[in-house]
C-alpha positions in Angstrom: -12.7 -52.8 -48.2 -12.8 -49.5 -49.7 -15.1 -48.0 -47.1 -12.9 -49.7 -44.5 -9.3 -48.6 -46.1 -11.7 -44.7 -45.5 -12.7 -44.9 -41.5 -9.2 -46.8 -41.1 -7.8 -43.1 -42.6 -10.4 -41.3 -40.7 -9.4 -43.2 -37.4 -5.8 -41.8 -37.7 -6.3 -38.6 -38.8 -8.6 -37.8 -35.6 -6.6 -39.8 -33.6 -3.0 -37.8 -34.6 -5.4 -34.1 -34.3 -7.1 -35.7 -31.0 -3.7 -36.5 -29.3 -1.8 -32.9 -30.9 -5.0 -31.3 -29.5 -4.3 -32.8 -25.6 -1.0 -32.2 -25.9 -1.8 -28.2 -26.8 -3.8 -28.1 -24.8 -1.5 -29.8 -21.8 1.5 -27.0 -22.5 -1.2 -24.5 -23.2 -2.5 -25.0 -19.1 0.7 -25.2 -18.4 1.9 -22.0 -19.6 -1.0 -19.8 -18.2 -0.8 -21.4 -14.7 2.5 -20.3 -14.9 1.6 -16.8 -15.8 -1.0 -16.3 -13.3 0.8 -17.3 -10.8 3.5 -15.0 -12.0 1.1 -12.7 -12.1 0.1 -12.7 -8.2 3.5 -13.0 -7.6 4.0 -9.8 -9.1 0.6 -8.2 -7.4 2.1 -9.3 -4.0 5.1 -8.0 -4.4 3.4 -4.5 -5.4 1.2 -4.6 -2.0 4.0 -5.1 -0.1 5.9 -2.5 -1.3 2.8 -0.1 -0.6 2.2 -1.5 2.9 5.9 -0.7 3.1 6.4 2.5 1.8 3.4 3.3 4.0 5.4 2.0 7.2 8.3 3.6 6.4 6.8 7.3 5.8 5.0 6.5 9.3 7.9 5.7 11.4 9.7 8.4 9.4 6.9 10.7 11.0 7.9 9.3 14.2 11.3 10.1 14.2 10.7 13.7 12.7 8.4 14.7 15.7 10.4 12.3 18.6 13.3 14.5 17.2 11.6 17.9 17.4 10.2 17.3 20.8 13.5 16.8 21.8 15.3 20.0 20.4 12.9 22.0 21.8 13.3 20.5 25.4 16.8 21.2 24.6 16.5 25.1 24.8 15.3 24.4 28.2 18.4 26.0 30.4 17.5 22.7 32.6 15.6 19.5 31.9 14.2 19.3 35.5 12.1 22.1 35.1 10.2 19.9 32.5 9.9 17.1 34.9 9.1 18.8 37.9 7.2 21.7 36.2 5.9 20.2 32.9 4.0 22.2 30.7 0.8 19.7 30.4 -1.1 20.9 28.0 1.8 21.3 25.4 3.3 17.9 25.6 -0.6 16.7 25.7 -0.7 18.2 22.5 2.3 17.4 21.1 1.2 13.4 22.2 -2.0 13.8 20.4 0.0 14.9 16.8 1.5 11.3 16.4 -0.6 9.1 15.2 -1.2 5.6 17.4 0.9 6.6 20.1 -0.1 6.0 23.6 2.1 7.4 26.0 5.1 10.1 26.4 7.7 9.3 28.8 10.5 12.0 29.4 13.4 11.3 31.7 16.6 12.8 32.6 20.0 10.9 32.9 19.4 10.1 37.2 16.2 8.5 36.6 13.5 11.0 37.4 10.9 11.4 34.8 7.6 12.6 33.6 5.2 10.5 31.7 1.8 11.8 29.6 -0.9 11.0 30.0 -0.5 11.0 34.1 -1.3 7.9 35.8 -3.1 7.5 39.4 -1.2 6.6 42.2 -2.3 3.4 42.4 -1.0 2.5 38.9 2.3 4.2 38.7 4.9 2.4 40.1 7.6 4.3 43.0 9.8 1.8 42.1 10.2 2.3 38.2 13.5 3.4 36.5 13.6 4.7 33.7 17.2 3.6 32.8 16.6 0.3 33.1 13.8 0.1 29.9 14.5 -0.7 26.9 13.8 2.3 25.1 16.7 4.6 27.5 19.8 5.8 25.6 22.5 5.5 27.9 24.9 7.2 25.7 24.4 8.7 22.3 25.7 11.2 20.0 23.9 14.8 18.8 23.4 13.1 14.8 22.1 9.3 15.8 19.1 8.4 14.9 15.8 7.8 17.1 15.9 4.3 18.6 13.1 1.6 17.7 12.5 -0.9 20.3 10.6 -4.2 19.5 7.3 -4.4 21.7 7.8 -5.2 25.5 5.3 -4.7 28.6 4.8 -1.6 29.8 5.8 -1.1 33.6 2.6 1.1 34.4 -0.2 -0.4 32.3 1.4 -4.3 31.3 0.0 -3.6 27.9 2.4 -4.5 24.8 3.8 -1.8 22.8 6.8 -1.0 20.6 8.3 2.7 21.3 10.9 5.6 19.6 12.8 7.3 21.9 15.7 10.6 21.2 18.5 11.8 23.3 17.8 15.3 24.8 20.7 17.0 24.6 21.2 20.8 26.4 22.9 23.9 25.3 25.9 23.0 25.7 25.5 20.0 23.9 25.6 17.1 26.9 22.8 14.6 26.8 20.7 15.9 29.4 17.6 12.7 29.2 15.7 10.7 26.8 12.5 11.3 25.5 10.1 8.2 24.0 6.6 8.0 23.1 4.8 4.5 23.1 3.1 3.2 20.1 -0.2 0.8 20.1 0.8 -1.8 17.7 -3.1 -2.9 17.4 -4.1 0.5 16.2 -1.1 0.9 13.6 -2.0 -2.6 13.0 -5.5 -1.9 12.6 -4.7 1.0 10.1 -3.0 -1.5 8.0 -5.7 -4.1 7.7 -7.8 -1.3 5.8 -5.6 -2.3 2.9 -6.8 -4.8 1.0 -4.2 -7.1 -0.7 -4.8 -9.4 -3.7 -6.0 -12.0 -1.4 -7.2 -12.4 2.4 -3.4 -12.5 3.7 -1.9 -11.6 7.0 0.9 -9.0 7.4 3.3 -8.6 9.7 6.0 -6.1 11.2 9.4 -8.9 12.3 13.0 -8.2 12.6 15.4 -10.3 10.8 15.5 -12.7 14.1 11.8 -13.6 13.3 10.8 -11.5 16.1 7.1 -10.4 15.6 7.0 -6.8 16.2 3.2 -6.3 15.1 0.8 -8.7 13.7 -0.3 -12.5 14.2 2.3 -14.4 15.7 3.9 -17.2 13.4 4.5 -20.6 14.8 8.1 -21.2 12.6 10.0 -17.9 13.0 13.1 -19.1 11.5 11.1 -19.0 8.0 11.8 -14.9 8.3 15.8 -16.0 8.5 15.4 -16.6 4.8 14.9 -13.5 3.8 18.7 -12.4 2.7 18.1 -9.4 0.8 16.3 -6.3 1.7 13.4 -7.4 -0.6 12.1 -10.5 -2.0 9.8 -13.7 -2.0 10.3 -17.2 -0.5 7.9 -20.0 -0.2 7.2 -21.5 2.7 5.2 -25.1 4.0 2.1 -23.5 3.9 2.6 -20.1 2.4 4.2 -17.5 0.4 6.0 -15.1 2.1 6.7 -11.4 0.6 8.8 -8.9 2.1 10.3 -5.4 1.9 13.0 -4.3 4.4 12.3 -0.5 6.3 15.6 1.3 5.8 15.1 2.6 9.6 14.8 0.7 11.7 16.2 -3.0 9.7 13.0 -4.1 10.0 10.8 -6.3 7.5 7.2 -5.9 6.0 6.0 -9.2 5.7 3.2 -10.5 3.6 1.8 -14.0 3.6 -0.3 -15.3 1.3 -1.5 -18.8 1.9 -0.6 -21.6 -0.8 -4.4 -23.3 -0.7 -5.9 -19.8 -1.6 -2.8 -18.8 -3.6 -3.3 -22.1 -5.8 -7.5 -21.9 -5.9 -7.0 -18.7 -7.3 -4.5 -19.9 -9.9 -6.7 -23.0 -10.8 -9.5 -20.8 -11.0 -8.3 -19.0 -13.9 -6.7 -21.3 -15.5 -9.9 -23.4 -15.7 -11.0 -21.4 -18.8 -8.5 -23.1 -20.8 -9.8 -26.5 -19.8 -13.2 -25.9 -20.4 -12.1 -24.8 -23.7 -9.9 -27.7 -24.5 -13.3 -30.1 -23.3 -15.3 -28.0 -25.5 -12.5 -28.3 -28.4 -12.1 -31.9 -28.0 -16.1 -32.5 -27.5 -16.1 -30.9 -31.0 -13.7 -33.0 -32.8 -15.4 -36.2 -31.5 -18.6 -35.1 -32.8 -16.9 -34.6 -36.4 -15.4 -37.7 -35.8 -18.5 -39.7 -35.2 -20.8 -37.5 -38.0 -17.5 -38.5 -40.4 -17.5 -41.9 -38.9 -21.6 -42.2 -40.0 -21.4 -41.4 -43.3 -17.9 -43.3 -44.0 -20.0 -46.2 -45.5 -21.8 -43.9 -48.3 -20.6 -43.8 -51.4 -17.3 -41.8 -51.9 -19.2 -38.9 -53.5 -21.5 -38.1 -50.4 -18.9 -39.0 -48.0 -16.7 -36.3 -49.8 -19.5 -33.8 -49.6 -20.1 -34.5 -45.7 -16.4 -34.5 -44.8 -16.5 -30.7 -46.8 -19.7 -29.6 -44.8 -18.0 -31.0 -41.7 -15.3 -28.8 -41.8 -17.2 -25.6 -42.9 -19.8 -25.9 -40.4 -18.2 -24.4 -37.5 -15.8 -26.6 -35.9 -13.7 -23.6 -34.1 -12.4 -23.4 -30.7 -12.6 -20.1 -29.4 -9.7 -20.1 -27.1 -8.6 -16.5 -27.9 -12.0 -15.4 -25.8 -10.6 -17.5 -22.9 -6.8 -15.7 -23.2 -8.9 -12.3 -23.4 -10.9 -12.9 -20.2 -7.5 -14.2 -18.1 -5.8 -11.1 -19.7 -8.7 -8.7 -18.6 -8.7 -10.2 -15.4 -4.5 -10.0 -15.2 -5.6 -6.1 -16.0 -8.3 -5.7 -13.6 -5.9 -6.6 -10.7 -3.4 -4.2 -11.7 -5.7 -1.4 -12.0 -6.4 -1.9 -8.3 -2.9 -2.4 -7.6 -2.9 1.2 -8.9 -5.4 3.2 -7.7 -6.7 4.3 -3.9 -9.6 2.0 -3.1 -10.8 4.7 -0.7 -11.0 7.3 -3.4 -10.9 5.9 -6.6 -7.4 8.7 -7.5 -4.5 7.0 -8.6 -2.0 5.9 -5.6 1.2 6.5 -4.4 2.6 4.2 -6.3 1.1 5.4 -9.7 2.8 8.9 -8.5 6.4 7.3 -8.3 5.9 5.6 -11.9 4.9 9.2 -13.4 7.4 11.0 -11.6 10.1 8.7 -13.1 8.4 9.1 -16.5 8.7 12.5 -16.5 12.6 12.8 -15.3 13.3 10.1 -18.1 11.4 12.3 -20.8 12.2 15.3 -19.4 8.8 16.4 -20.2 7.8 20.1 -18.4 5.2 19.7 -15.0 3.8 21.3 -12.1 3.2 19.6 -9.0 0.7 20.5 -6.0 0.4 19.2 -2.3 -2.8 19.5 -1.0 -3.9 18.3 2.6 -7.6 19.1 4.1 -7.2 21.4 7.2 -8.4 19.9 10.8 -8.3 16.4 9.1 -7.9 15.0 12.6 -10.2 17.1 14.1 -13.2 16.1 11.6 -11.9 12.5 12.0 -12.3 13.2 15.9 -15.6 14.8 16.2 -17.6 13.1 13.4 -16.0 9.7 12.7 -13.8 8.4 10.3 -16.5 7.5 8.1 -17.3 11.1 7.9 -13.5 11.8 7.4 -13.3 9.1 4.5 -16.6 10.9 3.1 -15.1 14.6 3.1 -11.5 12.9 1.4 -14.2 10.9 -1.7 -16.0 14.4 -2.0 -12.5 16.1 -2.3 -11.6 13.7 -4.5 -14.6 14.0 -6.7 -14.2 18.0 -6.7 -11.0 17.6 -8.0 -12.0 14.9 -11.3 -14.6 17.5 -11.4 -12.3 21.3 -11.4 -8.8 19.8 -12.7 -10.2 18.8 -16.4 -8.0 21.1 -18.2 -5.2 19.4 -20.1 -3.4 16.4 -18.8 -3.6 16.2 -15.0 -3.1 13.6 -13.1 -4.2 13.2 -9.5 -2.7 11.0 -6.9 -4.0 10.1 -2.9 -0.5 10.6 -1.8 -1.4 9.4 1.8 -3.5 10.2 4.6 -5.4 13.3 3.9 -3.0 14.5 1.5 -3.6 14.6 -2.2 -0.9 15.1 -5.0 -1.8 16.5 -8.3 0.8 16.5 -11.8 0.2 19.0 -14.4 2.3 18.2 -17.1 2.5 20.9 -19.9 0.6 23.4 -18.1 1.8 27.1 -16.8 2.3 27.8 -13.4 -0.4 30.3 -13.5 -2.8 28.0 -15.0 -2.2 25.3 -12.8 -2.4 28.2 -9.9 -5.9 29.4 -11.3 -7.7 25.7 -11.4 -6.3 24.9 -8.3 -7.6 28.2 -6.7 -11.1 27.3 -8.0 -10.9 23.8 -6.9 -10.1 25.8 -2.9 -13.6 28.0 -3.7 -15.5 25.2 -4.4 -14.5 22.8 -2.1 -14.6 25.8 1.0 -18.4 26.7 -0.2 -19.5 22.8 0.1 -22.6 22.3 2.1 -22.8 19.2 4.7 -25.6 18.2 6.4 -26.3 20.0 9.5 -25.7 18.5 12.1 -23.8 15.2 10.7 -21.0 17.0 9.3 -18.4 19.9 9.9 -19.7 23.4 8.8 -16.8 24.1 6.8 -14.0 21.9 4.7 -10.9 23.4 3.4 -7.9 22.4 2.4 -3.8 24.2 2.3 -1.6 23.4 -0.8 1.9 24.1 -2.4 2.8 24.7 -5.8 5.7 24.8 -7.7 7.3 23.9 -11.2 9.5 20.9 -11.7 11.2 22.6 -14.7 14.4 23.6 -13.2 14.0 21.8 -9.8 13.7 18.2 -10.9 11.0 16.2 -10.1 11.6 15.3 -6.6 13.1 18.9 -5.8 9.9 19.7 -6.7 8.0 17.6 -5.0 10.4 18.4 -1.8 9.2 22.2 -2.3 5.8 21.6 -2.9 5.8 20.3 0.7 7.6 22.8 2.3 5.3 25.4 0.4 2.1 23.2 2.0 3.1 23.4 5.4 4.1 27.5 5.1 0.4 27.7 4.2 -0.8 25.5 7.1 1.8 28.0 9.7 0.2 31.3 8.0 -3.5 30.1 8.4 -4.4 27.2 6.2 -7.3 27.9 3.5 -4.8 29.3 1.2 -2.6 27.8 -1.7 1.4 29.1 -1.8 3.6 29.4 -4.5 
C-alpha cells in the first residue's frame, strides 16, 4: 500500500506539472506569435514609409523640374517662338535630366504644340489636339501646383503612362500655354522593386478610388477605399495592405504582404517555442518514467532516486528560444535601418538622428555630398558600375571619416549625408577634404570604368540654424558647388 501511495502521489504531481507546462507553453506560444506578427507589421509599415518617402521625393523633383521649365519658357516674349522654332538641344537636355521621363510636350492655348522627342510623320497625328488631353490645364493661377494625371493611353505611341504638367505664364502674368512630361511607369516601378521589403510582396501606387497608377492590377479595387486615414494598414481576404498617402498628388503608396507568406513566417519563427515545449515535456515524462520505475523500491532508494533526477539536468532551455526570436527581430530591424546596396545607414535612420539631435540639443555639422556626373557614369558604363562607384565611395567614407562620432547615411540616389556630432566645422571640413582627395585619386580598371570619380559637397553647422535648416543650407551649398564647377566643398 505504501508503494501504491507513493506512485499515486507521483502520478498526481507529474500530471499537475504536465498540465501546467502545457498551459504555460500554450500561452507563451500565443504571446510569441502575437509579438512576431506585430514586429512584421511594424517592419512592413517602416518599409512602406521608406518607399513612400522615395516616391514623394521623386514626385517633388518632377514638380520642381516642370515648374523650372515653365518659368524659363515664360521669359520668352512669345510662346509661338518655342513651338515653331524650338531649341531642340536645350529641351532634349531638360528631358534627359528627368528620371524615367519619356516625352515632353509644350502647347499653347490654341492647340499648337511641339513634342520631344520628335516623331516621324507617320507616327504623328494631324488630328491631335493637346487641349483634349487629360494633362492640359485650361485655366490656372500663378501659384497653382503641378498637375499629376493618372495613366492614360498616349495618342502617339499608344503606351500607358502618367504625366506631370504645369501652366506657362508670360511676362504679363497671363497663361500662355502648358508643358507636360510623360513618365514611364514600368521604369519607375522597376526602380522601386530594387528595394526589398520584409517579404516578397507587391508595391502599388493607387488613387483613393482604387485605380492603379503604377504596379500590378488587383481584382477587388474597393479594398483601397478602406484607407480612410493618411497612413496605416488593414486586412483583406488574401493579404495585409500597408499604405501611406502622398502629400501631392493625393495618391497612396500601398504594400501588399500575402497572408500565406505572413503567417508562414510568423509560424516558422514561433516553432522554436513548440520545439522547446516538446523537449521540456519529453524530459518531464522521462523523469516521471524513471521515478515511477523505482517507486516500488525501498523508501530510501526511491528518495535518493527522486533527488538525483531533480538534480540530474531536467532544465528546459526556454531563454535560448527567446533569444533566437529576439535576434531575428533585431536583424530585421537593422536591415530596415540600413541601405542594402552600400551598407550605410538609410534615410529613415537619418531622420531619427535629426530628431534626437533636435530633442537633446546636440552640437553637430551636416554635410551633403553628391557624386559628380553620376548619370553619365550609369549611361556610359552601366548601372552595375554606378553601383560599384557608390559602394567604393561609401567604403572610402567609412575609412576616412572615423575620427570621432561621425554617422554616414545614404540620403537618396547618389547623395550621401554625413553628420559630425560634437565636431567643429573646421575639423569636419578637413576630414571631407581628405575624403575628396582620396576619391579623386582612386584608380579604376582601364577601359572598364570611369577615368576619375569626384564629388561635390555642402557643409554647414546646425548649432545656430537648427538641424532641418542646416540640411536645407547644406543642400543649397551642394548645388552651388555643382554650379561652380564640381569637385569641391563649400561651407
